Structures are given as C-alpha cells and as structure tokens.
N, C-alpha and C positions, 0 to 999 in steps of 0.2 A: 763686469762692475755692475749691479743692479742699480736702476733708477730710483733714486728717494721717492717713498711714498708720500703725497700730498694729498692731504683732505679736500675735497673741492675741486678739483681740475679744473674741469669744464668750467665754472664759474669763475675761477681767479682767471683762467685766459679771456672770457669775455670781459672780466673788470677791470683786467690790466693790460689788455691788447695795445695801447698805446704806448706802454711801456716793452711789450714783447716786439712792438714794430721796429725798435733801436730808436737813437737818437735825432727823431724827425725826418722829414722828407729828405735833406742833403745827406743826411748819413745814411738814409738808407736806399734812397736811390745810387748813389755812390759804390753802397756794397753791390747792388744789381748790377752797376755796368763797370766799373772798375775794379770789381774783386774777384769776375770771373763768374758770377751765377749767370748773368747773359752777357756771353762773350760779343754780341754783335757790334755795340756801341756805347757812348757815353750820354746817344741821344735820350737814354732812358729816364735821367737825371732829374726833368722835369715835365714831362708832356703831361704826366698823369691828372696834372691841375687842369689840364685843359677837359677832363672826362668827367662824366658826373660823378660826382662824389659818391654815388649807391652803387656804383658798377653796372649802370645800366645802359651804359655806352653803346657798345657794338655790338652786334651777332655775324658771325661768322656767314658769308652767302652763302655756307654749305646750308642751310637751311632750305632754300630753292633748288638745291642742284638734287635732290629726290623727287622722287614720284610718291613716298608715304609709304615707306615700310612698315611693318607690324610691330618693333621696338623701337622707342627711342632710347639714345644714350648723349647726355649731357657732358659738355667739359668744360672747364673753367680757367681762364688763363690770364696772365698778369701782362703781358706783353705790350706794350705801346706804341711800337716801331713798326709802322705800315709792313716793312718786309717780311718782319716777323708772322704778322696776322696772314699777311698773302699764303706766306709757307703752307702754315696749316691750313688754312682753308682750300688750299688744293691737294691734301693729303686725303681731306676728309670729302671733299668731292668726288675725288677720284675712289674713296672706298665706298660712300655711297652709291656712286652708278655701278658699282662691279656687284651688288649684290641688291636685293630685295626685302629682305629679313631686318633691317637694322636701319633706322636713321639717326646719324650723329649731326650732332649740331655743337656751334661753341658760343660761348661768351667771356665778353672784355672784363674784368674785375681790376679797378686800379691796383697797384702795388699796395700803395698806403691803406686801403680798403680791405686787401685779399685776406688777411688773417679774420678780421670781423664780420667780413661777410659769411665766412666759414665757422664761425663760432655762430654767429644768428642762424644760420642755417641749419646748423646740430639741432639748436632748441626748437626750431619751429619745422623741423624736418622736411627741409626744402633745399638737401644738398645738390650738387651735380652728382654723375657717376662717375667721372673723373676729375681731377687736377691736377694741372702741372705747376707744380712749386719749387720753391729755393731748397736745395738739398739739406741745410742746416735748419731749416725749419721741420722738416718732415716728423723729425722724434716728438715735438710738441703737439703734434696733431695725432700722431701714433696712441700718445697715451690718454688723448682725450675719448680713445675706442671708435674714432670716426670712419679708420681703413680697415678694408676687407684685410685679411691674413691669405697672403698670396703663397706661401710656402707651399711647395711640390704643385702647384697651378702655374709655375711659368718658371722658363729653364733661362736663370741667370748665371748660369756657371761659366761661360766664356766673356762674362763681363767683367771688368778694372774692379780689382777687390776692394779700391776704397768707395767705389760710386756703389758696389752692393751694399757695403758697410752704414753708409747715409741712408737708408732705408730699412736696414734692419735693426730689432730692438730686441734685446734679449734674445737672439736668435731666431725670431719671427723676421719674415720677410713681408715688409708693408708697402712694397712700391716697387717700381721698375724704372731704374737709371734712363734716362731722356739723352741728354748730352751732358758731354763735360769737358773742363780744363784745367788748369794749374798754373802753379808760378815756375818760371826758369830765370837764368842767369843772362841779360843783355848785356854785350861789351860792344865798346867802339874798339872795331879792328886798329884803326889808324892808331889812336892813340898808346893802345897797347904794343902796338908795332916801334911808334916812335920811342916808347919807355924801354923796349926790350924784354918785353912779356910775353906771357901766355895768360890764355885763360885758365885761371884759378880750380884747381876742383878738392881743395880739402881748405881748412880755415887759415891755416896758419899761410897757405900761398895768398887766399884773400886777404889777409892783413897786409903784406906784404907789398901784394901788387896793388892794392889800394893806396898804399901811402905814396909806391912810387908814379901814380899816377896823377896825386893829389899835387897842383902845381900852375901856376900861370892862371890864377883863378876858376879852376875845374878842380871838383870833387871828385875823390877816388871812385865813391859807391854810393849807392842809394836806394832804400826800399821806404814805401810807404808805411809811417809812424803813428800815424793817426791813433788817439785814444777812443778808440770803437772797434766795431766787427773789422773792418777794414785793415786796421791795424794788425789786430790780433791773427789775421788770415794771414798777412805776410811773415808773422813774428814766429809762429808757430812751426815752421818747417826748421828752424835752427835748435825748437827743443827735442821734434824728434829725431833731429840727426843724431843727437846724442845718445837716444836709445830711450829717453825718460817719454812719460804721457803727456797728454794733455792736462789731467790732473795731478800732476808731480812736479809742478814748479819750485817745489823747496828741496827737491832732489839734488844730486852731484849735478846732472844731466842740466835741468832746469836754471840752476845757478849759474852753468859755465856758459848757457846760452847767452843769459842775462849781461857776463861776462863779456863775452863777446861783443855785444852793442856798446857797452862800457868805453872798451879798448879801441874798436873805431870812432867812436865821437871824441875822445880824450886824443888820439893820433892826430885828429885832424881830416882823415881820410873820408870821413862821415860828416855829415851838416846837422847839427839840431835842428835845425828848419825841417827835417825830414817829418817832427811831430806836427807840424800844418799842414803836408803834401798828401794830396790825395795819389792815388796810383797814374791817373791823368796827369796831376802836377810834375810827380815824376818823370812820366816820359817826357812830358814839355823840356825837363832839364836836361834830360838826354839826348834829346835829339837836337836841343840848342847848342848843344857840346859844353855845357855845365858840369854835366857828371858823365864818368866815363865807364862805370859799369851799375847796373839796376835789376832790381828785382822788379820782375811784373810777369801779364800773362798774355797769352796768345791772342785774345782781344784788342791788344791797341797795335796789332801788326797791320792790319789794315791802313789805319791813320797813319801809322809812322813812314809807309811806302808811298803814301800820298803827299804827307807834308813835309816830306825829308827825303825826297827820291835819291839824293845824292850822296847820303850817309853810309858810310861803308860799316854795318853791325852786323852780329853773328848773337846765337841763343847756346847756351850750354845746360848743363845740369847745374843745380846749384850747389855749391861747393860743399863737402861733407866733413863732419866730425868723424863719427862711427860709421854712419850709414848713408846714402842719400836719401833725402826726403823733400816731400813737397807738399803743399795744401791744397786740397782737391775743391772745385768750384764746379757748378751745374745743376742741372736740374733732375727731377724724380716725376714721373707719373704714379700717380696714386688712385686706386681704387677706392671708393665709398662703400663702405659698409652697410649692405643692405639697398641699396640701389640695385639699378640691373648690372649685378656683377658679371653673369654670363656675357652679354652683348660687349661690358667695357673689355673684356678680357680678349673678345674676337675682334674689337676693332686695334688694341694693342697688338696683339698678334699681325696682325697687316700691319699698323704703324712703324714697327721695330725690325719688319723685314728687308732685307739688303738694299732694294730698290727705293725703298721710301726714306730711310736711314739716311742714304747716300745723299737724295734729295734734300732732305732738312738739314740735315747738316752744313752742306754746301751753301743752302738759302740765309742760314743763321748765322754760320761763322763758328759751329761749335766741333769737337771731336765725337764721334761716337762713342759711348759708352760701351758699347760692344768691342770688343779687342779685333776679333777676325775683321771688322770693317774697319777699325779705325787705322791697321795696319797699312791698309792700301788705300788711305785717303786721301794722303798727301804726297804721292811718288814724286810728284816734281816740286814741293815745297821745303827745302831745307829746312827753315827754321820752324814749321811746323810739324815735321818729324822729330825736330830735338823736344817738341811738348810731348809729342808722343811717348817719346821715350822715358820724359818725365813721368808720366801719368802710370808709369811702372811702379814709382814709388811715392806714389800721391795719397794720403791720408785724409779723411774727411774729418770735420772736426764734429764732436761729438760720436755718436750719437746721442742726445741728450736734450728734454725738456726745458732742461733750464739753462742750455748752453750760454744763453746771452748774459747771464748773470757771472758764469763763469769767464765767458770770455771778455766782461768789463773788468774783472781783479786781473787777467793777464794783462790785459792793452795798460791799465793803471802802473803794473807795477815797471814795465819796461820804460814807459813813458818818466818814473818815477827815475830810473836810473839813466837815462839820457839826459834830462835835465839836471842830475845831481843831487836830487833831491834826497834820494837813498842808494847805500850800497846793495849791490848784489843779492847779498845772503837776507838782509834786511828786506828790501822789497818783496824778495821770493817767499819768506817766511810770512810775511800779511798778504800777501793773494792766495799761500796756502790754507791761512785760517779760512778765510772768505769760502775757498773752493769747499774744504771738508765742510763746511755747514750746508754746501749743496749738495753734492755727491755722497755717496755710502761705500765703501771698502768693499 
C-alpha cells in the first residue's frame, strides 16, 4: 500500500501539529504510558507540564562527561521519568568515555511539544542527529523527508518484524527499533479455577469463559475502549486476528471483530464502561477483583506486583480467531538526514550492542527489539516471557503518516457498536469510507 500523496506535507504538519498530537495532554500521555509506547510507568501522564514548554528543560549530564571529541552528535527524547533520563545518560557517558572522536549529548523535549519542535527545527535547520520517538509517529516524520535512509547501513534482520515495519516506509528503512512491548491476556487464576475454566485460546472460548466469570459483581472481561489511539491500540488485535488488515474495517474480518465486541457487551461479559477506561483504569478494575480477564501490557506488571502482591494472576496470548495477534508498542531511533549521520550510526552501533541494550531495557522496563537479546531477557519472569512470546505476533500500527485519522475512524466504529448506536456492518462501512479517503490501495 502506498502513502497517499499530500501536497505541502511539511507545512501541513507544522500547521496541524496540535491535531496530530492526539486529543490533548491527557489522551497523548495516556498513549505514552498506558499504551505501551513508554512501558516504564504512568507517571508520564502529566510531568511534562513541569518542564519548559519549548523543550529547553534539561540536557543530560553526558555533555560534561567528555573531554571534547572532534564530532558532535545530539539526541532528542521526550522521557520525563528520571529513571529513563539517567539510563540514557549512562549509556551516553560510557560511550563518550570509550572514545575521543565523537561527543554525544541529549536534550529533553516535552512530548506535547516534540512534533512541533521537530517541525520547526526542520524549517530552521536546527534538528538533532538522532531522535527517539514513538513508533506510530515514525511514518509522519519519514514522509517529511527529515530521516536518513538506513537501508543496508544497519542490520535489523534479527529484530521483531513488527518493530522493523514501524520504521519502514515503502520498503525503505528510516529508523532502528529501540525497545518494544505489546498487549496480552491477563487472567485471575483463582476466579478461573473457581469457575472451572482455563485461560481461553480462541474467541469462542473467550466468550464462553467471560460469561461464566461474570457473576457476583465481577465482569468477565475488559479492555480499554476509549475513542482515541489508546482504544484503537487495544482493538486492532481483534481485527488482525481475523486476517484482515488495518485498512479493511468493512471486510468480513473487520465486521467480525466488531461483532465480537457487540456480543461481549450484549452478554454482559464486558461492561460498556470500558469506553471510559484507560488501560490503567482497566488494570485497577482487575487488581480490585472487579474484572476477571483483561487485555493490557507489560508496563502494568511492576505496579500490579506492588499494589496487589497477593493477587494470583497470569498472562497468556490474546485469544485468536484465525491467527494470534497483538498490537506493537515501543519507540525507535531515527537518524536525521543531513546531520552527522556517520557519527549517529557509530553511536547506535554501540547503544544497540547486547551489554548496553540489556542495561537500558532493564532500567526502562522494555523488551529488546532484537530477538536474540529479548529471548534471554526474562529467564526468571514467566509473565514477561509470555509477552516476549506474544511479540512474535505483534503488528505495528501503520506505518502511515495519516494514521491518526485512520485511528479516529476505527475507534469511532467500535465505540458506536459498543454503545448500540450502530450495528457492526453499518459502523464498519462508515469507517471504511473515511479510511478510503485517506489511503490508496
């Protein structure tokens, strides 16, 4: 599928950056913390308001850790969590100390301003050499022409395919996956045991099990169904599991996915309140014992273990229709075209080596995008190992510069079905009309 040709893409991005950023601060930050783009914690939901709105807040201490190499490489990132910043700073400082040719420094730019700063920087020729950015945003920047073509320059053959797809546009590699995550099925083992059930593996088992678990003020199943990108992130695995593509919502598979949601709601096995729940809200319902099974990501595990240490829960693959599927979250490195591309690639070779990746992933709570590293990353953590297995089936949203518009159409469709406003076929047809106006086949 080719990207639709849009005149004056760059100026459109500059003028509409507020719209591209999603539904404002809350929705955007929910996407980062609850959707899996930053797996560490939901602390990212508001801290950027404490930083300078123009992104001048903090430079990593790595500027001071070098004795002045001949070349400079700058990195922009949007993490406001102190642990994330310190972890990146350590890798940068270690790299600067390991050689004298290149000095790497990093700058924090608030997530709410990240797209705006890259857009303005492109017009003023004041861009970094490397940007660490949300994987669904990668395509919109790539179509602006600000990223270097890394095809044949960086080996991603052993990386998860979904992660590589997120930074590949029309067969051209425009980035390197940083760290990844995805969605899986959490279930309350005690509630399933009491109902004589096992973790469901397909849609029929899911519906049957969810109904059996729905009693005594407990709802059998839940997933975040907000009418925004966070909701779309949770709905897409059902579409992909049918074999349908992200742009085929009125196909047999797309309608089947919408029908599944309709049946879960009508049976009472899933609450309509899911249209108001973030993934954090869904987790809260789960650890409170109000929901027996949920779709969520590995970024919730640390909080669950701390807040509900006695809860007996496990993780399994998302039940399948025709095939297993999940939605990919994570971030990518992007090298800026026309900057210090050679120096940037040298740093990325260092930062993506096993020792540095294991440190970064452990410090940030990510799964490595490199399968060889990821497969040994969680040897003693069964729940995280389940997510590593799920990554084999995870797909990237897009890549498409206009993905936010496609996402809006999809999330509206399943919300209309959940509230009973439209039937699955009717909602799918309306969404497809919007999607067809965005993409070309």
